Each structure stands twice: as C-alpha cells, then as structure tokens.
C-alpha positions in Angstrom: 14.6 73.4 -179.5 18.4 74.1 -179.0 21.3 74.2 -181.7 21.9 70.6 -180.9 19.2 69.8 -182.7 19.9 71.2 -186.1 21.7 69.0 -188.8 25.2 68.1 -188.7 25.8 70.1 -191.9 24.2 73.1 -190.5 25.6 72.8 -187.4 29.2 72.7 -189.2 27.9 75.7 -191.4 27.4 78.0 -188.4 30.7 76.5 -186.2 32.8 78.1 -189.6 30.6 81.0 -189.5 31.5 81.6 -186.1 34.7 81.0 -186.0 35.6 83.0 -188.8 34.0 85.8 -186.8 36.0 85.3 -183.8 39.6 84.9 -185.7 38.8 88.3 -187.6 37.4 90.2 -184.6 41.3 89.4 -183.1 43.2 89.7 -186.0 41.8 93.2 -187.2 39.5 94.7 -184.9 35.7 94.7 -184.8 35.8 98.0 -186.5 36.8 96.9 -189.9 33.5 95.0 -190.5 31.3 97.5 -188.7 28.5 94.8 -187.8 25.1 96.5 -187.0 24.7 96.7 -183.4 22.4 93.7 -181.6 20.8 94.7 -178.5 19.4 91.5 -176.8 16.0 92.0 -177.6 16.9 92.1 -181.2 19.4 89.2 -181.0 18.2 86.2 -183.7 16.5 83.5 -182.3 16.4 80.0 -183.6 13.7 77.4 -183.0 14.8 74.9 -185.9 12.6 71.8 -186.8 14.0 67.9 -186.8 32.2 84.0 -226.9 28.9 85.2 -225.7 26.6 86.3 -228.9 23.6 88.1 -228.8 20.7 86.3 -228.8 18.6 85.7 -231.5 15.2 88.1 -231.5 12.5 86.2 -229.5 10.0 84.2 -231.6 6.4 84.1 -230.8 4.7 80.8 -230.0 1.1 79.6 -229.4 0.4 78.4 -225.9 -0.5 75.1 -227.1 2.9 74.8 -228.4 4.8 75.4 -225.4 4.2 72.3 -223.6 6.3 70.1 -221.0 4.3 67.4 -220.2 5.1 65.9 -216.8 4.5 62.3 -215.8 4.1 62.4 -212.0 1.7 61.8 -209.0 0.1 65.3 -209.5 -2.1 65.4 -212.3 -1.7 69.0 -213.1 1.7 69.1 -213.2 1.5 69.7 -217.0 -0.6 72.5 -216.9 1.0 76.1 -217.1 1.0 78.5 -214.2 -1.8 81.0 -214.4 -0.5 84.5 -214.8 3.2 83.1 -215.6 4.4 85.5 -218.5 4.1 83.5 -221.5 7.3 81.8 -222.9 8.2 83.3 -226.4 10.5 80.5 -227.2 9.8 76.9 -226.4 13.7 76.2 -227.5 15.0 78.8 -225.2 13.2 79.7 -221.7 16.1 82.3 -221.1 15.6 84.1 -224.8 14.4 87.2 -222.9 17.7 87.4 -221.0 20.2 87.9 -223.9 22.8 90.1 -223.9 22.0 93.6 -223.1 18.2 93.1 -223.4 17.6 95.0 -220.3 13.7 95.8 -219.0 12.5 99.1 -219.0 12.4 98.8 -215.1 16.2 98.9 -214.7 17.3 101.1 -217.9 19.5 103.7 -216.3 20.1 101.9 -213.1 23.9 102.0 -212.4 25.9 98.9 -213.3 27.1 97.5 -209.7 28.4 94.2 -208.3 26.4 93.8 -204.5 28.7 91.4 -202.5 27.1 89.7 -199.1 29.7 89.5 -196.5 28.0 86.2 -195.1 30.9 86.4 -192.3 29.8 89.7 -190.9 26.8 92.0 -191.5 27.4 94.0 -194.3 27.2 94.1 -198.2 30.1 95.4 -200.4 29.4 97.6 -203.6 31.7 97.3 -206.3 31.8 99.9 -209.6 32.9 97.1 -212.3 34.2 100.2 -214.5 36.9 100.9 -212.0 37.4 97.7 -210.1 36.8 99.5 -207.1 34.8 99.1 -203.7 32.4 102.0 -203.9 30.6 101.4 -200.3 30.1 98.9 -197.4 26.7 99.1 -196.1 24.9 97.7 -192.9 22.8 95.2 -193.3 21.8 91.9 -190.8 23.8 89.1 -189.3 25.1 86.4 -191.7 23.9 88.0 -195.0 23.8 85.3 -197.7 22.1 86.3 -200.9 21.4 89.7 -202.4 18.3 88.9 -204.4 16.6 91.0 -206.9 12.6 91.2 -206.8 10.6 89.8 -209.4 9.6 93.1 -210.7 13.7 94.2 -210.8 13.0 97.4 -209.2 14.5 96.2 -205.4 17.3 93.9 -204.3 17.0 92.4 -201.1 19.9 91.0 -198.8 18.7 87.9 -197.0 20.0 88.3 -193.7 20.2 84.6 -192.1 20.7 84.8 -188.6 19.4 88.5 -188.5 15.9 86.9 -189.5 15.6 90.0 -191.9 15.8 91.5 -195.5 17.5 94.2 -196.4 16.0 96.1 -199.0 18.7 97.7 -201.5 17.8 100.4 -204.1 19.6 99.6 -207.2 19.4 103.4 -207.9 21.2 104.4 -205.4 22.9 101.5 -204.1 21.9 102.2 -200.4 20.1 100.1 -198.1 16.8 100.8 -196.3 14.9 99.6 -193.3 15.2 95.9 -192.9 12.2 93.8 -192.6 11.8 91.2 -190.4 11.5 87.7 -191.9 12.4 84.2 -190.4 15.1 82.8 -191.5 15.6 83.7 -194.9 18.7 81.5 -196.4 17.9 82.2 -199.6 15.0 83.6 -201.5 12.9 83.2 -205.0 9.6 84.2 -206.5 7.2 82.4 -208.1 7.3 82.6 -212.0 3.9 84.4 -211.7 5.0 86.8 -209.2 2.2 85.6 -206.8 4.7 84.8 -204.0 8.1 85.4 -202.8 9.4 82.3 -201.2 11.7 82.6 -198.3 14.0 79.5 -198.0 14.0 79.0 -194.3 16.6 76.2 -194.2 17.6 75.6 -190.3 13.5 75.3 -190.3 13.0 73.0 -193.5 10.2 75.2 -194.5 9.5 77.0 -197.7 7.6 80.1 -196.6 5.5 81.6 -199.5 5.3 85.4 -198.5 3.6 88.6 -200.2 6.3 89.5 -202.7 6.0 93.6 -201.6 5.0 93.3 -197.8 6.4 89.5 -197.0 3.5 88.7 -194.7 3.5 85.0 -194.9 0.7 83.3 -196.7 1.5 79.8 -197.1 4.2 77.5 -195.4 5.3 74.1 -196.6 7.6 72.1 -194.5 9.6 69.7 -196.3 11.3 66.3 -195.0 14.8 67.8 -196.4 17.2 68.8 -194.3 19.5 71.9 -195.8 16.8 73.0 -198.3 19.1 75.5 -200.3 18.1 76.4 -203.9 15.3 76.3 -206.3 14.4 76.3 -209.7 11.0 76.2 -211.6 9.8 73.9 -214.4 9.5 76.1 -217.8 5.5 76.0 -217.2 5.9 77.5 -214.1 3.7 74.3 -212.8 6.3 73.1 -210.1 9.7 74.3 -208.6 12.4 71.7 -207.5 14.3 72.7 -204.2 17.7 70.9 -203.5 18.2 69.9 -199.8 22.1 70.1 -199.2 22.3 68.3 -195.7 19.7 65.4 -197.0 21.4 64.5 -200.1 18.1 64.6 -202.1 15.5 66.8 -204.1 11.7 68.1 -203.3 9.4 69.0 -206.1 6.7 71.2 -204.9 2.9 71.6 -207.5 2.8 75.6 -207.4 -0.9 75.2 -208.4 -1.7 73.4 -204.9 1.2 74.5 -203.2 2.0 70.7 -202.1 5.0 68.2 -202.1 4.5 66.4 -205.1 7.6 64.0 -204.3 11.0 63.7 -203.6 14.1 62.3 -205.2 16.9 60.5 -203.3 20.5 61.1 -204.3 22.5 58.9 -202.2 25.6 60.1 -200.8 25.3 63.4 -202.3 25.1 67.2 -200.8 22.9 68.8 -203.7 23.7 72.5 -204.0 22.4 74.9 -207.1 19.8 74.0 -209.4 19.5 75.1 -213.1 16.5 74.1 -216.0 18.4 73.8 -219.5 16.9 76.1 -222.1 14.6 73.7 -223.7 13.1 72.7 -220.1 14.2 69.3 -220.3 17.0 68.6 -218.0 18.0 70.0 -214.8 21.3 70.3 -213.6 22.3 70.0 -210.0 25.4 70.7 -208.5 26.8 68.2 -206.3 29.3 69.6 -203.7 30.0 65.8 -202.5 30.2 64.2 -206.1 32.3 66.9 -207.7 30.0 67.3 -210.4 26.5 67.8 -211.8 23.6 65.4 -211.9 20.9 65.4 -215.1 17.4 65.1 -214.0 14.6 64.6 -216.5 11.8 67.4 -215.8 9.3 64.9 -217.3 9.8 62.1 -214.9 11.6 63.5 -212.3 14.6 60.8 -212.5 18.2 60.8 -213.0 19.1 61.3 -216.5 23.1 61.0 -216.2 26.1 63.1 -214.3 28.9 65.1 -215.6 32.3 65.1 -213.4 33.3 68.6 -213.2 35.5 69.4 -210.0 35.5 69.0 -206.5 32.6 71.1 -204.1 30.9 72.0 -207.4 28.2 74.8 -206.4 27.0 77.3 -208.8 25.1 77.0 -212.1 25.0 79.9 -214.5 23.4 79.7 -218.3 25.5 82.1 -220.5 23.6 84.8 -222.7 22.9 83.1 -225.7 22.0 80.3 -223.2 24.1 77.5 -225.1 26.6 77.2 -222.2 26.2 76.2 -218.8 29.1 77.7 -216.1 29.7 75.3 -213.1 31.7 76.8 -210.1 34.0 74.1 -208.1 34.6 75.8 -205.2 37.1 72.9 -204.0 39.6 73.5 -206.6 39.3 77.2 -208.0 38.0 76.0 -211.6 35.0 76.6 -213.5 33.7 74.0 -216.2 32.2 75.0 -219.3 29.5 72.7 -220.3 27.5 72.5 -223.9 23.7 72.4 -223.1 23.5 70.8 -226.6 26.0 68.1 -226.2 26.1 67.7 -222.6 29.7 67.5 -222.9 32.5 69.6 -221.0 34.1 72.1 -223.5 36.6 73.8 -221.2 37.5 74.3 -217.5 38.8 77.6 -216.5 41.2 77.8 -213.7 42.1 80.8 -211.3 45.6 81.6 -211.1 47.0 80.1 -207.5 44.0 78.8 -206.7 40.5 80.2 -205.3 36.8 79.3 -204.4 34.2 80.8 -206.9 31.2 80.3 -205.3 28.2 82.4 -206.4 27.7 84.9 -208.9 26.2 86.1 -212.4 27.2 87.5 -216.0 27.6 91.3 -216.7 24.8 92.5 -219.0 26.5 92.0 -222.1 27.6 88.3 -220.7 31.6 89.4 -221.6 32.4 88.9 -218.1 31.4 86.4 -215.2 31.5 87.8 -211.6 31.7 85.1 -208.8 32.8 85.3 -205.2 35.5 83.6 -203.8 34.2 81.9 -200.6 37.1 81.2 -198.5 39.4 84.3 -200.2 37.4 87.1 -199.4 37.5 88.3 -203.2 35.5 88.5 -205.6 36.6 87.2 -209.1 36.1 89.0 -212.7 36.4 86.3 -215.4 36.7 87.0 -219.2 33.9 84.7 -220.7 35.7 84.8 -224.2 38.9 83.0 -222.7 38.4 82.0 -219.1 41.1 84.7 -218.2 41.1 86.1 -214.8 40.4 89.9 -215.2 40.3 91.0 -211.7 41.0 90.2 -207.9 39.0 92.7 -205.5 39.2 92.2 -201.9 36.1 92.4 -200.1 34.7 91.3 -196.7 34.6 88.2 -194.9 33.1 85.0 -196.6 31.5 86.7 -199.7 28.8 84.2 -200.7 25.7 85.2 -203.0 26.9 88.2 -204.8 24.4 90.0 -207.3 25.2 91.4 -210.6 22.8 94.4 -211.7 21.0 95.1 -213.5 20.2 91.9 -215.3 18.6 91.4 -218.7 15.1 89.7 -218.8 11.3 90.2 -218.0 11.3 89.0 -214.3 13.5 87.4 -211.8 12.7 84.5 -210.1 15.2 85.4 -207.7 18.4 83.8 -206.0 21.4 86.1 -207.5 19.5 87.2 -210.6 17.3 84.2 -212.5 16.1 86.1 -214.9 13.7 85.0 -217.8 
C-alpha cells in the first residue's frame, strides 16, 4: 500500500517531518545534522495496513495482599503475570523507583541526557553537570524515542523511518550497530521481561520480540490507528495502549496475547498513559481535549477528566509517587496533579513559551528534563519551584529523550518507565 493509505494523522506527522527536514537542509545545509547515508537498497520502505522527598523504604507484602481485580471479558486479567518481579508495596507500584534508588546494573553509569532528533537521524547527548552537549551520534532515519532495556544495561533508539534500533552503551554513551526492526515508533518491555514490544504505529501492530535478539515472536494487529504509548497493570496481567488517530484505547491480555477490548474516547487524540501508584487509575493525556482522562483499571471505564492545557502529551510521576507531571505542548506549561486528590496543585510556565513533550526526572528527582519538540531545545526545570534552570539547543524536533540512569529494578521501556 502507498502512503495514501496511511491514517490522516500519520500522513500529517510524516508531512511535518519531511517539511522540517527540507527547510533545515536549505537553511543550514546538510552537514549540520550529518544524516547517516541511505542507499536505495537500505532506504526505509512502508507497507502500512488500513519538592521531592525520598521514597520510604519498601514494605514487604504477601502475594495474596497484592491484588487488583479486573472485571473484564477475559477471566485471567486478575491473575498476576508469572515471572514479573513481586510488587513490594501494594500502595505504591513505584516504591522501588524512589530518589537515587539505583540498581547495581546502573551504578557507576555516567548521568547523561539522550535526545533523539526526530527531524533527522542523530541522537544528541547532554552532560547535565555542565549543561553542554557532549556528542551527536548517527542513528537511523527519524529517531523517536530512546528506550532503556528491561535489564537496564542498554539504551535503544527507535528509528521509525529507518526501520531499525540503535543500541547505545550507557557506559560510553556511544552507539553500536543498528538492528533491523520493522516500524519501531516506540518500544516497551513486558513486566516479566519475556518480550520487547515494538509499537509499529504505521502498521497498527504490537510486535512481541525477543528482548535481546529482537526476533519476532508474536504479532497483534489492533483496530487502533496511531497506536503510540503503553502502560501495564499493577499485576502485569494486561497492558493498555493509546491510539492517537483512532480516539480509543486497546487492552491486551498478556497471559494469552490477545485483544481484551477497546474503550472509545470520542473526539480524542490520546497520547501518553500512566498508572497511578495504587494501581487503580490510568491517566491518559489527550491532545485534542487538552487534559487527562481517568480510566478505572478494574472496569476499563472512564472515571473522570482533568483539564490541564492544550496538546497535553507526556505523563511522569515524581520520585515519591505523590505527584504527576503533565506536559502541555500547546502552551508551554507543565501541570502538577496530586495522585491522592486528583486535583491540580500548580502550573509551571516556560518563560517565553515552549513545547514540552517527552522526558524524565533526574535520578534524585530534583530536575525534570523535557524536550521542546517544536523549539529544537531541551528544558531543565526545577521540580521544587517549577523554575526553568536551562534551555539547551539540540537538533531538529527533539522527541522522546531519556534521562539515564534511572532508579528502579527493571525498565518497562518508553523514555524510562521503571518499577
């Protein structure tokens, strides 16, 4: 199928990307972004289908005490996923990702910011201590996200139009040889570490792959245009994915690897999704409605809506899992929501405006690093005050930046969702 067959939103995203690259080439020359060479034989092809406080010490809990029943069409959605690390605190699924709670797997790894320049084919690396760019490295065409592997030992750049993953060593900050993978817009890992889930957005597929070799093991085609972002139940029994161009969510049973249902959000363009610390409510950012939907995890039904700002996009819990940061790309703001009250506590404004998109917190939780998608910069924001600490110029259309290392026992993927 030709590109005419892509969803309208997908075509618009591609048009913006190609226009951005053309303008950049005319204005500053090809050498500025140093795109990796692409021969006709390797050119990508498409055949799309239709104030922080350190977390308290983790408390032990018996498996029987950690249950999140789900009333759904698939009977085993209340059963924990075998092989998933046990949840130490049923009140806080992020209890092992508190301030500076670094795994032995990442101790000694240099603290760096990895920024995919999605308007080209490079990743920019920033040293947060000096607030300076330390290197720009070739990846593949249209890198979208920098994703930590499940075992925390490798970062992967998802080169959407390059049909590849670029592995990066967090020790050296340098990339390795590209791995061929079809349509990797985003990537996640199942909570048991068994699969990498490559989100093939243009194909409307969730590709379950070996987490080391990335060989395809299972493919789920979803009736969900623009499938983008994922989060997982507290039990690991299922995932929910957002469908930006379809205005709906899809739930996948991870026991059977089958679709367990859809939830329509009329008129919406759902973006990032994040589970609350108690495992009861999924927060879903909605670009079109300018806020976040609340979805009951037990019933897979809507439980409310919180208006935050135009083009609501990214969702990030703070280090003690009391607050949720919502990036509003349309007006240069970040909304702070209390998980306990589900109320807005503050709105941070980037001086002069901006386009905060994706990012993460520093290991100690005192700085929120976020890409400025349409301003070609990265913002560093103090979480205690919401004040802008720095604005650092990077490549064209910075997107899913990764702050590394992150606290936590294992990675669920994206820009560093850890538990």
